N, C-alpha and C positions, 0 to 999 in steps of 0.2 A: 436090796442090791448092795448092802454093805459088804465090803471085803471082796466083791467080784470085779474083775476088769471089763471095760466096755466091749472088748473082743469076745468075751464070754457070754454076753447077753443075746438072747434070742430076739426075733423080730418084734414080738409082743412087748418084751421088756424094754427094747429100744423105743418103741412108740410111747411107752409110759414115761420113760426117761425124758424123751424130747418134750412131751406134754408138760412135765414138771418144770423143765427149763423155762419153757414159754410162760408158764403161770408165774414163776418167780420173777422173770423180766418184767411181766405186766405189772405185778405187784410192786416192784421196785419203781417203775415209771409212774405208777398211781401215787406212791409215796412222795415222789420228788415233785409231782405236778402242782402248779399253783391252784389254789381253791378260790372260789368267788367271795368277794365281799358283798354281804347282803344287807340292803337298806330297805326298811319298811316303815309305813306308818304304825305307830304303837302307842300304848299309854304307859305312863310311869306312875306307879303307886308310891305316894310319898305321904307318910303319916296316915296310912290307911285310906287315902283318898287318891283317885285316879285323875291324872292330868294328861291331856293330849300331848303326844311327842313323837319321836322317831327313835328307832332302834337300828343299830348297825352291828353285824357280826363280823369280826376280824379274825381270820384264821391263824393258827400256829403261834400267836403271840403269847408271852408269858403273863399270867394274870397279875403277878406282882409288879412287873416292869410296866404294864399297860396302866395299871392303877396309878402308879407314880407319875407316869407321863401325862394322864389325863388331868391329875390335880394341878400339875404345872401348866397345863394348857388352859384350864379355867382361870387360874390366877394370873395369867400372862396379861399385861397391859392394865392391871388394876392393883390397888393396894389392899383390896378385900382378900380374905383368906377362906379357902374351901373348908367346910366343916363336915366330919363324918358322924353319922348318927344312926345306929340300928341298921347298918348295911346300906345306908343312903348317903349320897353326897349332895351337899347344896352350897351355893355361893350367892351372895347378893351384891349387885353392882358390878357384875362382870362385863367385859368388853369383847364383843364378837363383831367387830366392824364390818366384816365380810358378809355378815347376815343382817344386822340392823345397826344403824349408827349411833344409837343411844345405849346406855347401860341396861343390862337385864338381869334377871335371877334365873340361875340354872339349878334344876333338880335332875339328879342322875343316879343310876344304879349300874353296877358292873357285875355280870354273872360269869362265872368260870364254867365254860362248857367243855364238852369233849373235843379236844385239839382246837379250841377256838375261845374267844372272849366276846360276849355280847354286851354292848354299851347301850343303855336306854336313857334318852335325854328329853327333858321338857324345858322349854324356854318360856319364862313368864315376861312378857313385855311390860305390862303394868298389872296392877292387882286383878287376880283372876282372869286376865286376858293372855292367852297363850298362842304360840305359833301353832296353827293347825290348818287343815284343809279348808275348813269352812270360813275362817277369818282372814286368810291371807295366802293365797297360792304362791305369790312371789317369795315371801319370807319363808314358806315352807321349802320351796325349791332351793333357795339359798342355804337353808339349814342342812338339807340333804346333801348338797354339793360340798358344804363345809365338812360335814361328817365323813363323806366320801373321801375327801382329800386327806383329812386327819387319819382315817383308817388306812388309806393307801400308804402314808408315810410310815405308820407303824408296821404294816405288813411288809413293805419293801425294805424296811431295815432289817427285819428277821431274815428275808430272803438274801439281802446283801451279806449278812453275817454268815449265812449258810454257804453262800457262794464263795466268800472269803476263806472259810474253813476248808472247802474242797480245792480251792486254788492253792492254799498254803500246802496241802498234802501233795498236790501235783508238783509244786515248786520243790518241796523236800525230796521227792522221788527223782526229779530232774537233777537236783544237786547231788543226790546219792549216785546217780548214773555218771554224772560229770566226774565225781570223785574216783569212781572205779575206772572210768576211761583214762583219767590222768595217771592212776596207778599203772595201768597197762602200758601207757605211753612212756612212763618213766622207766618201767622194766624193759621196754624194747630199746629205749635210749641207752640204758645201762648195758644191755647186750652189745649193741653197736660200739659203745665206748670201749668195753672190755675186749671185743674183737680187735679193735684198733691197737689197744694196749698190747695184746698177744703178738700181733704183727710187728709192731714197733720193737717189742722186746726180743722177738725172734731175730729180726735184723740186727739188733744190738748185740745179741748172743753170737751170731755168726762173726761179727767184727771182733768181739772179745775173745772168742776161741781162736780165731786167726792170730790175733795179736799174742795170745797166750802160747800158742804153738811156736810162733817166731821167737818169743822171749825165752821159752824152755829150751829151745835149740841153742840160742845164744848163750844161755846160763851153762848148758852142758859143755859148750866149746870153751867158755872162760874157765870153768873148773878144770877142764883137761890141761889147759895152758898154764894155769896156776900151779898145777902138780910139777910142771917141768921147770918153773922158774927157781934160780938159785940165789939171786941177789935179794937181800932183804928189803931194800927200797922198792924194787919192782913188785915183790910179792905184797908189800903193804898197799900200793896203789891199786893193784889188781884185786886185792881183798876188798878195798873200799868199793871198787866198781861192782864186784860180785854181790856185795851186801846191797847195793842200790838195786841191782837186778832182781834180787830175791824180794826186796820190799815191793817193787813193781809187780812182781809175779803174784805176791800174796794179795795185793789190792785187785789185780785182774780176777783172781780166784773168788774173791769176795763179791766183786761186781757181777761175776757170772752167777754165783749163788743168789744174789739179790734179784737178778733178772729172771732166773728160773722160779724163784718164789712169787715175783709178780705175775708171771705167766700162770702158775698154779692157782694163785688167788683169783685171777681174772676168769679162768676156767670154772672155778668153783662158783663164782658170782653168775656166770652165764648159766650153769646148770640150775642154780637156785631160781633165777629169773625165769627160765623156761618151765620150771616146775610150777611157778606161781601164776604165770599168765592164763592158763586154762581156768583156774579158780576165778580170776578177775573177769574173764569172758562169761563164765557161768553166772556170776553175780550180775553182770550187765544184762544178760538175757532175762533173768528174773525180774530185774527192776523195769526193763523195757515192757515186759508183760504186764506189770503193775501199772506202769504209765498208760499203756493201751487200754487198761480197764478204767483208769481214773479220768482220762480225757473226756469220754462221752458223759461221765458223771458231771464234770465241770461244765460241759456244754448244756446239759439238761438244766442245771442250776442257773446258768446264764440266761437261758430261754425263759425259765421261771421268773427270774428277776425283771428281765426285759418286758415280759407280759404283764407283770404287775405294774411296772412303770408306765405301761401304755393303757392302763385302765382309765 
């Protein structure tokens, strides 16, 4: 269907097109949906020996960041340091008071799986005695609850970062829309301001032209009377007066030119603003469409995060 308009599609093509859209939407929803945290009884192989334990699968987390976090978790509340050896982690004298009140030894492995990380944990209460179903249901339940809480924290952190990323995208789009709206508002305000300038200058021009006509008439009269004068003293005084009239006449002519220039500039700015407004409106429409697409994405990530928090 590349290169064809929707209006050119026949009924069969339209059905295929709609089916593809639905599949794409479903795939998108699946990708955004939260995945379950899986906790099971398991065994942990340490130095080729199997020990009873529990495994928890945490979706979407980064293997590197999860491993760093788990090491920090094991070392929390103790001066002991976790040791890595042949793909296995262990720590002696760890404190997990939400599971048992006394120090324990932790043996664990982290497996990087497809879009998830699997943590396998074995807790040694004392030599060769581990938390397991046969020896202590209460401790096993507490261990599972502890690992579930830990996994939930890691997964919710990922979901929160995803949500923040999408919220930031939405905020950027909203800021972009606001910027284009402001541009349009500024252009509209510029048009109104220039329209006022034109009206004011036209009123001013009317007064200036009226004053110029009056002055020109007076100047013509004074020049005619000057030609008839015979006394030097009278001619000198009249010449000074005529010179003052000519000076005022020149200033009025300059003021008229300035007013006409301001009107011309205002008209030019109005034309420019009117030509730019449609572009700003087009950009606003495009950004609004992006916002309308982005809002449901944010809502889905909010739902995902809230669902994980409710585990």
